[in-house]
C-alpha positions in Angstrom: -2.5 -26.7 -13.1 -2.5 -29.2 -16.1 -5.4 -30.3 -15.5 -7.5 -27.4 -15.0 -6.3 -26.4 -18.2 -7.2 -29.1 -20.0 -10.6 -28.4 -18.5 -10.8 -24.9 -18.8 -10.9 -24.0 -15.1 -9.4 -21.2 -13.3 -7.5 -21.6 -11.0 -6.4 -19.3 -8.5 -3.5 -19.3 -5.5 -3.1 -18.1 -2.3 0.8 -17.0 -1.8 0.4 -15.1 1.3 2.4 -17.7 3.3 5.6 -17.6 0.5 5.7 -14.2 -1.2 6.5 -13.1 -4.5 10.6 -14.3 -3.1 9.4 -17.2 -2.3 7.5 -18.5 -4.8 5.8 -17.7 -8.1 2.7 -20.5 -8.8 2.0 -18.8 -12.3 5.3 -20.4 -13.4 4.1 -23.5 -12.0 0.6 -23.3 -14.4 -1.6 -21.1 -12.1 -4.2 -18.9 -13.8 -3.7 -16.1 -11.2 -2.4 -15.2 -8.0 -3.4 -14.1 -4.2 -1.5 -11.9 -1.6 -2.6 -11.0 1.5 -0.6 -7.8 1.0 -1.2 -6.9 5.5 1.2 -9.0 5.8 5.3 -10.1 4.7 4.5 -7.4 1.3 3.6 -4.5 4.2 5.5 -6.0 6.9 4.5 -3.3 9.9 1.0 -4.6 11.3 -0.1 -1.6 10.5 -1.9 -1.5 6.7 -4.9 -3.7 5.2 -4.4 -5.0 1.3 -4.8 -7.3 -1.1 -2.4 -7.9 -4.7 -4.0 -9.7 -7.1 -1.6 -11.1 -10.2 -2.6 -12.1 -13.5 -2.3 -11.8 -17.2 -2.8 -8.9 -19.3 -6.3 -10.0 -20.7 -7.9 -11.4 -17.1 -6.7 -8.2 -15.3 -9.0 -5.8 -18.0 -11.8 -8.2 -17.6 -11.5 -7.5 -13.8 -11.1 -3.9 -13.8 -13.7 -3.1 -16.1 -16.2 -4.9 -14.4 -16.8 -5.4 -11.2 -13.9 -3.9 -9.3 -14.6 -0.1 -10.5 -18.3 -0.9 -8.1 -16.8 -2.6 -5.0 -14.6 -0.6 -3.8 -11.6 -2.3 -4.2 -9.2 0.1 -5.5 -6.3 1.1 -2.5 -5.8 4.3 -1.2 -2.9 6.3 -1.6 -1.2 6.4 1.8 -1.6 2.5 2.5 0.1 2.4 -1.1 2.8 4.2 0.1 2.7 1.5 3.3 3.1 -1.3 1.0 6.2 0.0 -1.7 7.7 1.2 2.0 7.5 -2.9 3.0 8.8 -4.1 -0.5 11.9 -2.0 0.0 12.9 -4.4 2.7 10.6 -7.5 2.2 13.6 -9.3 0.7 15.8 -8.4 4.1 13.1 -9.0 6.0 11.9 -12.7 5.4 15.7 -13.4 5.2 16.0 -13.0 8.6 12.8 -14.3 9.8 13.9 -17.7 8.0 17.0 -17.9 9.6 15.3 -17.3 12.6 12.3 -19.5 12.1 14.6 -22.1 11.5 16.2 -22.3 14.9 12.7 -21.7 16.4 11.9 -24.6 14.9 14.8 -26.8 16.3 14.4 -25.7 19.2 11.1 -26.9 19.6 11.7 -30.2 17.7 14.2 -31.5 20.9 11.2 -29.7 23.7 10.0 -32.5 26.0 6.6 -30.7 26.4 6.6 -30.4 22.1 5.1 -33.9 20.6 4.6 -32.7 17.7 6.1 -29.6 14.6 4.9 -29.0 11.4 6.9 -27.2 9.3 7.4 -27.2 5.5 10.9 -26.8 5.0 11.5 -29.4 8.4 12.1 -32.4 7.3 10.1 -34.5 8.6 6.8 -33.2 6.8 4.9 -35.1 5.3 5.0 -33.5 1.3 8.5 -32.2 2.5 10.4 -32.5 -1.1 7.2 -30.6 -3.2 8.1 -28.2 -0.2 11.7 -28.1 -1.7 11.0 -28.6 -5.3 7.8 -25.6 -5.7 9.5 -23.5 -2.5 12.9 -21.4 -2.3 12.5 -20.8 1.2 9.9 -21.4 3.6 9.1 -17.6 6.7 8.0 -17.3 9.3 4.7 -19.3 10.2 4.5 -22.6 11.2 2.2 -24.9 14.0 3.7 -27.3 17.1 1.7 -29.7 19.0 2.1 -28.9 23.2 2.1 -32.0 25.2 -1.2 -31.1 27.4 -4.0 -32.7 29.0 -6.5 -29.3 29.1 -7.0 -26.2 27.3 -5.8 -24.3 30.8 -2.1 -26.2 30.8 -2.5 -24.9 26.9 -3.3 -21.6 27.6 -1.4 -20.5 30.4 1.6 -21.6 28.3 0.3 -18.8 26.2 -0.6 -16.1 29.3 3.2 -16.8 30.3 4.3 -15.8 27.3 6.2 -12.1 28.7 7.8 -10.8 24.2 5.7 -13.3 22.6 2.2 -12.4 22.3 -1.3 -14.1 21.8 -3.0 -12.5 18.3 -4.3 -13.2 14.7 -2.6 -12.3 11.5 1.0 -12.4 11.6 3.7 -11.2 8.4 4.7 -8.0 10.8 7.5 -7.1 13.4 6.3 -9.0 16.0 5.8 -12.3 16.9 2.3 -14.5 17.8 1.4 -16.8 18.9 -2.7 -18.0 19.1 -3.9 -21.3 20.2 -6.9 -24.0 18.5 -8.1 -24.2 21.0 -9.2 -21.0 21.9 -12.1 -21.3 19.0 -13.3 -25.1 21.0 -15.8 -25.5 23.8 -14.1 -26.5 27.4 -16.6 -29.1 27.6 -15.5 -30.0 23.3 -11.8 -30.4 24.3 -10.5 -33.4 23.4 -6.7 -34.1 24.6 -6.3 -37.2 22.6 -7.3 -35.1 19.4 -3.3 -33.1 18.1 -5.9 -30.6 16.7 -6.9 -29.5 19.7 -3.6 -29.0 21.3 -1.9 -27.2 18.6 -0.5 -23.8 18.7 0.2 -21.5 16.0 3.0 -19.1 15.8 5.0 -16.6 13.4 8.0 -15.8 14.3 9.0 -12.2 14.0 11.9 -10.4 13.9 12.8 -9.6 17.4 16.5 -11.8 18.4 16.4 -15.7 18.2 17.5 -16.4 21.5 14.9 -13.0 23.3 11.8 -15.5 21.4 13.6 -19.1 23.0 14.4 -17.5 26.3 10.2 -16.7 26.7 9.3 -20.1 25.4 11.3 -22.0 27.5 10.2 -19.9 30.5 6.6 -20.1 30.1 7.4 -23.5 29.3 9.2 -24.0 33.0 5.9 -22.6 34.1 3.5 -25.8 33.0 
């Protein structure tokens, strides 16, 4: 942020992962902060919205120019849904954070998992930076499964009974999506760890419920 300001560059940070509860980029000198309110702020997977925060001067400049011409105004009902979500945001994040820590511990010790990528895990390369900037980490993580083919990865995901295979995150339901879903079978390389990545969102369900679901899916491999 300091380097950007010295060069008169406006900085923008997407803070959807942490929400304002766990991180406030403006306090670090960032000019504008984006939030996908569809995720944690809404919290129920039933609205699409975004939040842009910044100085009064910058917001007024946006409001009086492009904003009025590109249909950015939120509908009243969607605004009400976001107010509803904000009321429970701290409690939901607290539960999700506690549950995610248990899921990370489970995955790290599992013999069929090669690596877990999560900012508040001590093995994360930028763990110290994450702890310095963030008050907590939410329910989104990546793990690398030990597999030789896309079929094995897809089988694991399809055998999950309760964790849904879908994109997005931030609602009640836990979700998983494999990296290989966007890779052609003939291009899959088992030696490339990125090809064996799975993105997992830990939702609001009971932690034991989620762990048991993953355990039975691992057993099917």
